[in-house]
All heavy atoms as an XYZ file, in Angstrom:
665
protein
N      -9.125     16.441     -2.630
C      -9.068     17.812     -2.191
C      -7.643     18.318     -2.400
O      -6.680     17.591     -2.193
C      -9.453     17.879     -0.709
C      -9.237     19.223     -0.083
S      -9.616     19.279      1.686
C     -11.345     18.950      1.685
N      -7.538     19.574     -2.799
C      -6.235     20.198     -3.020
C      -6.205     21.519     -2.262
O      -7.153     22.296     -2.324
C      -6.026     20.452     -4.509
C      -4.643     20.948     -4.856
C      -4.511     21.380     -6.303
C      -4.665     20.237     -7.262
N      -4.356     20.623     -8.652
N      -5.112     21.752     -1.515
C      -4.955     22.997     -0.766
C      -3.523     23.508     -0.902
O      -2.607     22.737     -1.164
C      -5.286     22.827      0.742
C      -6.719     22.389      0.942
C      -4.334     21.872      1.416
N      -3.359     24.798     -0.689
C      -2.011     25.359     -0.701
C      -1.321     25.025      0.613
O      -1.977     24.738      1.618
C      -2.048     26.890     -0.868
O      -2.649     27.462      0.293
C      -2.809     27.296     -2.123
N      -0.002     25.088      0.611
C       0.731     24.800      1.850
C       0.393     25.828      2.931
O       0.310     25.485      4.113
C       2.238     24.745      1.592
O       2.703     25.957      1.049
N       0.162     27.066      2.546
C      -0.206     28.102      3.519
C      -1.550     27.776      4.157
O      -1.696     27.821      5.384
C      -0.265     29.488      2.840
O       1.016     29.776      2.285
C      -0.658     30.571      3.829
N      -2.529     27.421      3.326
C      -3.854     27.060      3.837
C      -3.740     25.840      4.748
O      -4.355     25.775      5.802
C      -4.804     26.779      2.669
C      -6.162     26.254      3.068
C      -7.038     27.253      3.812
O      -6.770     28.467      3.787
O      -8.010     26.804      4.446
N      -2.929     24.877      4.355
C      -2.742     23.682      5.171
C      -2.156     24.040      6.537
O      -2.643     23.592      7.570
C      -1.834     22.681      4.452
C      -1.528     21.469      5.269
C      -2.476     20.485      5.455
C      -0.292     21.326      5.881
C      -2.198     19.366      6.244
C      -0.001     20.219      6.653
C      -0.963     19.239      6.839
N      -1.121     24.875      6.552
C      -0.473     25.259      7.811
C      -1.429     26.002      8.737
O      -1.358     25.843      9.960
C       0.746     26.135      7.522
C       1.889     25.377      6.894
C       3.012     26.296      6.441
O       3.065     27.463      6.819
N       3.906     25.773      5.626
N      -2.322     26.779      8.174
C      -3.250     27.560      8.982
C      -4.429     26.732      9.498
O      -5.106     27.155     10.430
C      -3.767     28.759      8.178
C      -2.680     29.771      7.885
C      -3.134     30.859      6.928
O      -4.220     30.804      6.346
N      -2.281     31.869      6.751
N      -4.669     25.565      8.891
C      -5.821     24.743      9.253
C      -5.468     23.259      9.296
O      -6.184     22.425      8.745
C      -6.951     24.975      8.240
C      -7.448     26.391      8.251
O      -8.156     26.803      9.160
N      -7.051     27.164      7.248
N      -4.368     22.944      9.944
C      -3.881     21.562      9.959
C      -4.949     20.577     10.439
O      -5.174     19.545      9.815
C      -2.600     21.437     10.809
C      -1.451     22.149     10.122
C      -2.248     19.975     11.054
C      -0.182     22.229     10.937
N      -5.601     20.886     11.525
C      -6.604     19.975     12.072
C      -7.721     19.679     11.092
O      -8.171     18.534     10.975
N      -8.177     20.701     10.391
C      -9.252     20.519      9.405
C      -8.827     19.525      8.333
O      -9.571     18.624      7.954
C      -9.612     21.852      8.757
C     -10.649     21.698      7.644
C     -10.852     22.948      6.829
N     -11.188     24.086      7.678
C     -11.234     25.330      7.239
N     -10.961     25.611      5.973
N     -11.555     26.313      8.044
N      -7.593     19.673      7.849
C      -7.137     18.803      6.761
C      -6.736     17.418      7.260
O      -6.842     16.435      6.526
C      -6.037     19.493      5.964
C      -6.598     20.725      5.302
C      -6.171     21.997      5.661
C      -7.630     20.624      4.372
C      -6.725     23.130      5.090
C      -8.200     21.748      3.803
C      -7.747     22.995      4.157
O      -8.319     24.112      3.596
N      -6.320     17.317      8.506
C      -6.097     15.988      9.088
C      -7.419     15.230      9.148
O      -7.477     14.044      8.819
C      -5.493     16.097     10.488
C      -4.036     16.481     10.488
C      -3.489     16.659     11.888
O      -4.158     17.206     12.766
N      -2.264     16.213     12.090
N      -8.477     15.918      9.547
C      -9.802     15.293      9.577
C     -10.269     14.938      8.169
O     -10.818     13.853      7.937
C     -10.817     16.203     10.253
C     -10.572     16.364     11.749
O      -9.831     15.544     12.327
O     -11.119     17.319     12.333
N     -10.039     15.835      7.205
C     -10.447     15.581      5.824
C      -9.710     14.374      5.251
O     -10.280     13.595      4.478
C     -10.202     16.820      4.965
N      -8.442     14.198      5.631
C      -7.640     13.093      5.111
C      -8.157     11.739      5.586
O      -7.817     10.708      4.990
C      -6.175     13.270      5.506
N      -8.983     11.729      6.612
C      -9.593     10.470      7.051
C     -10.600      9.974      6.020
O     -10.896      8.781      5.956
C     -10.276     10.647      8.411
C      -9.345     10.968      9.577
C     -10.169     11.241     10.842
C      -8.349      9.848      9.809
N     -11.115     10.896      5.208
C     -12.107     10.542      4.192
C     -11.491     10.367      2.800
O     -11.923      9.513      2.036
C     -13.192     11.626      4.123
C     -13.889     11.877      5.436
C     -14.536     10.628      6.009
O     -15.179      9.881      5.294
N     -14.353     10.399      7.294
N     -10.494     11.208      2.488
C      -9.868     11.162      1.163
C      -8.509     11.858      1.239
O      -8.310     12.734      2.088
C     -10.750     11.866      0.139
N      -7.588     11.484      0.360
C      -6.273     12.138      0.365
C      -6.390     13.653      0.155
O      -7.272     14.122     -0.565
C      -5.547     11.487     -0.817
C      -6.216     10.155     -0.968
C      -7.660     10.399     -0.622
N      -5.494     14.390      0.798
C      -5.444     15.845      0.659
C      -4.115     16.190     -0.019
O      -3.047     15.952      0.547
C      -5.541     16.550      2.037
C      -5.396     18.054      1.876
C      -6.839     16.190      2.742
N      -4.194     16.741     -1.239
C      -2.997     17.152     -1.962
C      -2.615     18.554     -1.493
O      -3.449     19.457     -1.467
C      -3.257     17.141     -3.460
N      -1.364     18.720     -1.120
C      -0.864     20.009     -0.636
C       0.078     20.562     -1.696
O       1.043     19.902     -2.089
C      -0.142     19.844      0.711
C      -1.089     19.194      1.722
C       0.360     21.189      1.221
C      -0.402     18.634      2.939
N      -0.236     21.770     -2.164
C       0.572     22.368     -3.219
C       1.579     23.359     -2.645
O       1.384     23.914     -1.563
C      -0.309     23.098     -4.245
O      -0.988     24.184     -3.603
C      -1.318     22.150     -4.877
N       2.650     23.546     -3.375
C       3.672     24.530     -3.015
C       4.062     25.232     -4.306
O       4.401     24.566     -5.292
C       4.871     23.831     -2.375
C       5.907     24.776     -1.809
C       6.959     23.976     -1.044
C       7.971     24.912     -0.405
N       8.986     24.156      0.335
N       3.976     26.547     -4.306
C       4.244     27.324     -5.516
C       3.393     26.855     -6.694
O       3.850     26.784     -7.831
C       5.729     27.285     -5.884
C       6.601     27.870     -4.804
O       6.238     28.880     -4.185
N       7.741     27.248     -4.546
N       2.145     26.489     -6.390
C       1.204     26.102     -7.433
C       1.357     24.695     -7.967
O       0.609     24.285     -8.853
N       2.293     23.923     -7.432
C       2.526     22.553     -7.914
C       2.285     21.556     -6.787
O       2.575     21.847     -5.628
C       3.946     22.416     -8.439
C       4.230     23.271     -9.664
C       5.612     23.008    -10.239
N       6.694     23.235     -9.292
C       7.306     24.397     -9.107
N       6.924     25.453     -9.784
N       8.293     24.510     -8.245
N       1.795     20.374     -7.129
C       1.618     19.338     -6.102
C       2.946     19.083     -5.398
O       3.992     18.977     -6.043
C       1.179     18.108     -6.890
C       0.629     18.646     -8.168
C       1.391     19.902     -8.452
N       2.910     19.019     -4.074
C       4.145     18.853     -3.300
C       4.077     17.608     -2.422
O       4.975     16.777     -2.457
C       4.382     20.107     -2.451
C       5.686     20.106     -1.738
N       5.805     19.725     -0.419
C       6.938     20.424     -2.156
C       7.079     19.822     -0.062
N       7.785     20.240     -1.097
N       3.036     17.489     -1.622
C       2.859     16.331     -0.746
C       1.383     15.951     -0.695
O       0.526     16.718     -1.118
C       3.338     16.623      0.690
O       2.677     17.787      1.159
C       4.838     16.825      0.760
N       1.129     14.765     -0.161
C      -0.250     14.297     -0.001
C      -0.404     13.781      1.417
O       0.417     12.993      1.895
C      -0.598     13.187     -1.011
C      -2.000     12.659     -0.782
C      -0.442     13.698     -2.447
N      -1.461     14.216      2.082
C      -1.775     13.760      3.430
C      -2.855     12.689      3.321
O      -3.881     12.904      2.676
C      -2.278     14.936      4.282
C      -2.648     14.629      5.730
C      -1.402     14.231      6.532
C      -3.321     15.846      6.364
N      -2.578     11.518      3.907
C      -3.543     10.419      3.887
C      -3.732      9.898      5.299
O      -2.915     10.128      6.179
C      -3.090      9.265      2.956
C      -1.731      8.726      3.389
C      -3.080      9.710      1.507
C      -1.271      7.500      2.631
N      -4.807      9.171      5.507
C      -5.065      8.599      6.829
C      -4.102      7.452      7.107
O      -3.566      6.826      6.182
C      -6.500      8.081      6.908
O      -6.649      6.945      6.083
N      -3.908      7.168      8.376
C      -3.049      6.050      8.770
C      -3.627      4.731      8.247
O      -2.881      3.843      7.815
C      -2.889      6.011     10.284
N      -4.948      4.605      8.251
C      -5.586      3.379      7.771
C      -5.327      3.180      6.280
O      -5.032      2.073      5.832
C      -7.090      3.426      8.047
N      -5.416      4.256      5.507
C      -5.154      4.163      4.071
C      -3.694      3.818      3.822
O      -3.373      2.973      2.983
C      -5.526      5.479      3.385
C      -5.378      5.443      1.892
C      -6.313      4.794      1.104
C      -4.307      6.050      1.276
C      -6.179      4.751     -0.278
C      -4.152      6.018     -0.101
C      -5.097      5.368     -0.880
N      -2.800      4.453      4.558
C      -1.372      4.177      4.427
C      -1.087      2.701      4.717
O      -0.361      2.035      3.978
C      -0.575      5.075      5.371
C       0.904      4.816      5.341
C       1.681      5.307      4.306
C       1.511      4.086      6.341
C       3.050      5.066      4.268
C       2.878      3.839      6.314
C       3.640      4.331      5.269
N      -1.664      2.188      5.791
C      -1.458      0.784      6.149
C      -1.972     -0.143      5.052
O      -1.320     -1.118      4.694
C      -2.152      0.480      7.473
C      -2.004     -0.944      7.951
C      -0.578     -1.326      8.317
O       0.190     -0.427      8.716
O      -0.245     -2.509      8.200
N      -3.142      0.194      4.496
C      -3.710     -0.635      3.440
C      -2.798     -0.645      2.213
O      -2.552     -1.694      1.619
C      -5.090     -0.116      3.040
C      -5.732     -0.908      1.924
S      -7.196     -0.120      1.261
C      -6.471      1.297      0.428
N      -2.274      0.509      1.842
C      -1.407      0.606      0.676
C      -0.097     -0.132      0.907
O       0.416     -0.829      0.028
C      -1.144      2.091      0.320
C      -0.051      2.224     -0.711
C      -2.427      2.736     -0.178
N       0.456     -0.011      2.094
C       1.763     -0.594      2.369
C       1.709     -2.087      2.676
O       2.691     -2.794      2.469
C       2.428      0.128      3.544
C       2.784      1.572      3.246
S       3.829      1.782      1.793
C       5.323      0.981      2.321
N       0.588     -2.568      3.138
C       0.495     -3.978      3.516
C       0.791     -4.867      2.305
O       0.205     -4.730      1.262
C      -0.889     -4.302      4.060
C      -0.979     -5.682      4.652
C      -2.294     -5.905      5.353
C      -2.260     -7.248      6.037
N      -3.440     -7.468      6.825
N       1.726     -5.739      2.482
C       2.072     -6.671      1.420
C       3.071     -6.115      0.423
O       3.544     -6.840     -0.435
N       3.411     -4.853      0.502
C       4.349     -4.261     -0.450
C       5.751     -4.165      0.120
O       6.657     -3.725     -0.549
C       3.868     -2.885     -0.872
C       2.531     -2.938     -1.552
C       2.277     -1.682     -2.317
N       0.959     -1.726     -2.885
C       0.712     -1.872     -4.171
N       1.699     -1.985     -5.009
N      -0.505     -1.905     -4.610
N       5.911     -4.570      1.351
C       7.208     -4.495      2.002
C       7.612     -5.919      2.372
O       6.828     -6.667      2.929
C       7.133     -3.618      3.278
C       8.453     -3.595      3.991
C       6.674     -2.212      2.928
N       8.825     -6.307      2.034
C       9.296     -7.639      2.383
C       9.394     -7.758      3.895
O       9.871     -6.850      4.568
C      10.650     -7.901      1.744
N       8.909     -8.866      4.418
C       8.945     -9.105      5.854
C       9.470    -10.519      6.103
O       9.250    -11.417      5.311
C       7.545     -9.021      6.440
C       6.898     -7.679      6.340
C       5.515     -7.739      6.996
N       4.822     -6.495      6.869
C       3.949     -6.213      5.922
N       3.646     -7.111      5.020
N       3.365     -5.041      5.868
N      10.115    -10.729      7.231
C      10.507    -12.098      7.590
C       9.258    -12.957      7.813
O       8.223    -12.445      8.264
C      11.274    -11.924      8.901
C      11.628    -10.475      8.981
C      10.580     -9.745      8.195
N       9.351    -14.218      7.498
C       8.218    -15.126      7.686
C       7.722    -15.070      9.130
O       6.523    -15.134      9.384
C       8.609    -16.568      7.294
C       7.530    -17.564      7.667
C       8.913    -16.642      5.811
N       8.629    -14.913     10.061
C       8.247    -14.876     11.481
C       7.322    -13.709     11.809
O       6.596    -13.753     12.797
C       9.502    -14.775     12.366
C      10.436    -15.964     12.273
C      11.339    -15.939     11.034
O      11.537    -14.871     10.425
O      11.828    -17.021     10.677
N       7.314    -12.674     10.977
C       6.460    -11.513     11.222
C       5.069    -11.640     10.621
O       4.222    -10.781     10.846
C       7.111    -10.241     10.664
C       8.344     -9.840     11.440
O       8.596    -10.425     12.518
O       9.067     -8.943     10.960
N       4.818    -12.695      9.836
C       3.509    -12.870      9.205
C       2.502    -13.397     10.217
O       2.821    -14.248     11.041
C       3.609    -13.830      8.021
C       4.510    -13.376      6.880
C       4.613    -14.466      5.819
C       3.997    -12.081      6.272
N       1.257    -12.916     10.116
C       0.219    -13.378     11.034
C      -0.302    -14.749     10.591
O      -0.048    -15.204      9.477
C      -0.918    -12.356     11.136
C      -1.590    -12.103      9.797
O      -2.133    -13.052      9.216
O      -1.569    -10.937      9.344
N      -1.025    -15.419     11.479
C      -1.495    -16.778     11.218
C      -2.392    -16.861      9.987
O      -2.306    -17.811      9.212
C      -2.238    -17.336     12.433
C      -1.306    -17.655     13.581
O      -0.089    -17.814     13.342
O      -1.786    -17.746     14.734
N      -3.276    -15.879      9.789
C      -4.164    -15.907      8.626
C      -3.376    -15.850      7.319
O      -3.692    -16.557      6.361
C      -5.167    -14.748      8.680
C      -6.211    -14.932      9.776
O      -6.422    -16.088     10.208
O      -6.805    -13.919     10.187
N      -2.349    -15.018      7.287
C      -1.524    -14.919      6.078
C      -0.767    -16.216      5.835
O      -0.702    -16.707      4.704
C      -0.545    -13.738      6.200
O      -1.293    -12.535      6.397
C       0.323    -13.605      4.959
N      -0.210    -16.789      6.889
C       0.504    -18.071      6.739
C      -0.429    -19.168      6.252
O      -0.060    -19.966      5.387
C       1.150    -18.461      8.063
C       2.334    -17.598      8.500
C       2.760    -17.957      9.917
C       3.490    -17.731      7.526
N      -1.655    -19.218      6.771
C      -2.637    -20.218      6.320
C      -3.000    -19.998      4.860
O      -3.140    -20.954      4.097
C      -3.885    -20.163      7.195
C      -3.671    -20.735      8.578
C      -4.927    -20.590      9.427
C      -4.644    -21.001     10.860
N      -5.784    -20.748     11.748
N      -3.158    -18.728      4.460
C      -3.497    -18.431      3.067
C      -2.374    -18.868      2.133
O      -2.629    -19.434      1.064
C      -3.768    -16.937      2.904
N      -1.136    -18.640      2.526
C       0.008    -19.055      1.704
C       0.071    -20.573      1.625
O       0.235    -21.154      0.542
C       1.327    -18.481      2.262
C       1.348    -16.952      2.091
C       2.534    -19.126      1.574
C       2.479    -16.263      2.836
N      -0.080    -21.241      2.763
C       0.004    -22.709      2.801
C      -1.101    -23.356      1.967
O      -0.893    -24.397      1.344
C      -0.069    -23.195      4.241
N      -2.263    -22.730      1.924
C      -3.389    -23.299      1.193
C      -3.494    -22.855     -0.254
O      -4.405    -23.265     -0.968
N      -2.566    -22.054     -0.705
C      -2.656    -21.539     -2.072
C      -2.106    -22.549     -3.076
O      -1.334    -23.438     -2.727
C      -1.903    -20.221     -2.180
O      -0.523    -20.429     -1.998
N      -2.543    -22.399     -4.315
C      -2.029    -23.248     -5.388
C      -2.161    -22.495     -6.710
O      -2.905    -21.525     -6.818
C      -2.803    -24.567     -5.454
O      -4.163    -24.318     -5.765
N      -1.436    -22.981     -7.691
C      -1.502    -22.399     -9.025
C      -2.559    -23.157     -9.809
O      -2.608    -24.390     -9.775
C      -0.119    -22.500     -9.722
C      -0.190    -21.963    -11.145
C       0.931    -21.776     -8.910
N      -3.404    -22.427    -10.512
C      -4.473    -23.095    -11.260
C      -3.887    -23.921    -12.405
O      -2.783    -23.665    -12.900
C      -5.468    -22.068    -11.802
O      -4.856    -21.266    -12.783
N      -4.654    -24.925    -12.848
C      -4.208    -25.833    -13.905
C      -3.918    -25.116    -15.218
O      -3.119    -25.589    -16.015
C      -5.252    -26.924    -14.141
C      -5.339    -27.890    -12.972
O      -4.351    -27.970    -12.202
O      -6.387    -28.554    -12.819
N      -4.533    -23.970    -15.433
C      -4.298    -23.246    -16.692
C      -2.846    -22.770    -16.832
O      -2.407    -22.438    -17.918
C      -5.261    -22.073    -16.840
C      -4.983    -20.918    -15.887
C      -5.979    -19.777    -16.019
O      -5.847    -18.999    -16.983
O      -6.866    -19.689    -15.153
N      -2.100    -22.778    -15.719
C      -0.699    -22.349    -15.754
C       0.268    -23.514    -15.547
O       1.446    -23.311    -15.259
C      -0.448    -21.277    -14.690
C      -1.302    -20.068    -14.860
N      -1.197    -19.218    -15.929
C      -2.313    -19.580    -14.095
C      -2.084    -18.253    -15.819
N      -2.779    -18.448    -14.723
N      -0.194    -24.725    -15.730
C       0.621    -25.914    -15.508
C       1.863    -25.940    -16.401
O       2.900    -26.465    -16.011
C      -0.207    -27.177    -15.715
N       1.769    -25.336    -17.582
C       2.921    -25.343    -18.493
C       4.117    -24.590    -17.909
O       5.258    -24.823    -18.314
C       2.551    -24.766    -19.868
C       2.360    -23.267    -19.915
C       0.979    -22.768    -19.485
O       0.123    -23.589    -19.105
O       0.778    -21.546    -19.535
N       3.883    -23.739    -16.952
C       4.992    -23.013    -16.329
C       5.901    -23.954    -15.536
O       7.097    -23.709    -15.416
C       4.465    -21.900    -15.429
C       3.666    -20.805    -16.145
C       3.087    -19.826    -15.139
C       4.513    -20.091    -17.172
N       5.319    -25.030    -14.983
C       6.138    -26.022    -14.284
C       7.181    -26.613    -15.222
O       8.325    -26.851    -14.833
C       5.270    -27.137    -13.699
C       4.452    -26.666    -12.513
O       4.894    -25.712    -11.832
O       3.383    -27.244    -12.270
N       6.782    -26.851    -16.465
C       7.701    -27.421    -17.451
C       8.844    -26.449    -17.738
O       9.998    -26.850    -17.833
C       6.944    -27.752    -18.743
C       7.782    -28.414    -19.806
C       8.301    -29.791    -19.394
O       7.665    -30.461    -18.555
O       9.354    -30.190    -19.911
N       8.536    -25.194    -17.831
C       9.560    -24.183    -18.103
C      10.579    -24.129    -16.962
O      11.769    -23.959    -17.183
C       8.900    -22.792    -18.316
C       8.067    -22.808    -19.590
C       9.953    -21.687    -18.376
C       7.194    -21.583    -19.761
N      10.116    -24.302    -15.754
C      10.978    -24.153    -14.571
C      11.588    -25.459    -14.064
O      12.361    -25.442    -13.119
C      10.176    -23.516    -13.432
C       9.699    -22.078    -13.673
C       8.807    -21.631    -12.541
C      10.884    -21.150    -13.830
N      11.275    -26.593    -14.683
C      11.689    -27.882    -14.122
C      13.192    -28.021    -13.919
O      13.633    -28.676    -12.994
C      11.154    -29.043    -14.967
C      11.853    -29.189    -16.279
C      11.336    -30.385    -17.042
C      12.123    -30.469    -18.341
N      11.831    -31.633    -19.089
N      14.000    -27.408    -14.773
C      15.460    -27.535    -14.651
C      16.123    -26.354    -13.952
O      17.340    -26.306    -13.809
C      16.093    -27.710    -16.036
C      15.643    -29.007    -16.700
O      15.468    -29.995    -15.970
O      15.457    -29.001    -17.924
N      15.327    -25.399    -13.505
C      15.871    -24.204    -12.880
C      16.313    -24.525    -11.450
O      15.636    -25.215    -10.704
C      14.826    -23.096    -12.855
C      15.301    -21.841    -12.201
C      16.126    -20.906    -12.740
C      14.983    -21.383    -10.889
N      16.329    -19.885    -11.849
C      15.628    -20.149    -10.709
C      14.209    -21.883     -9.844
C      15.550    -19.416     -9.523
C      14.111    -21.153     -8.682
C      14.776    -19.940     -8.528
N      17.480    -24.035    -11.086
C      17.935    -24.171     -9.696
C      18.350    -22.785     -9.207
O      19.009    -22.047     -9.937
C      19.131    -25.136     -9.577
O      20.166    -24.706    -10.461
C      18.738    -26.554     -9.896
N      17.972    -22.488     -7.986
C      18.318    -21.165     -7.449
C      19.796    -21.039     -7.160
O      20.518    -21.960     -7.043
C      17.498    -21.057     -6.170
C      16.945    -22.394     -5.891
C      17.155    -23.247     -7.097
């Protein structure tokens, strides 16, 4: 959905409700200016994209990391990195 900034200002509640279903593009002077999205969508987009201390990770994420492995098809990468030191 796309609305002008004037329309948005006059009907904020309507567009806040609409943003729960899909992003609302707000235009200014005929050009895209901002986008209103739901808090749930924002959280989904941001989750995992921001560096966090290990202490802030939840138990499920820590278990997933601990149980992860690289598939055998990428074993040659170990050879490339064998002499690398941080």
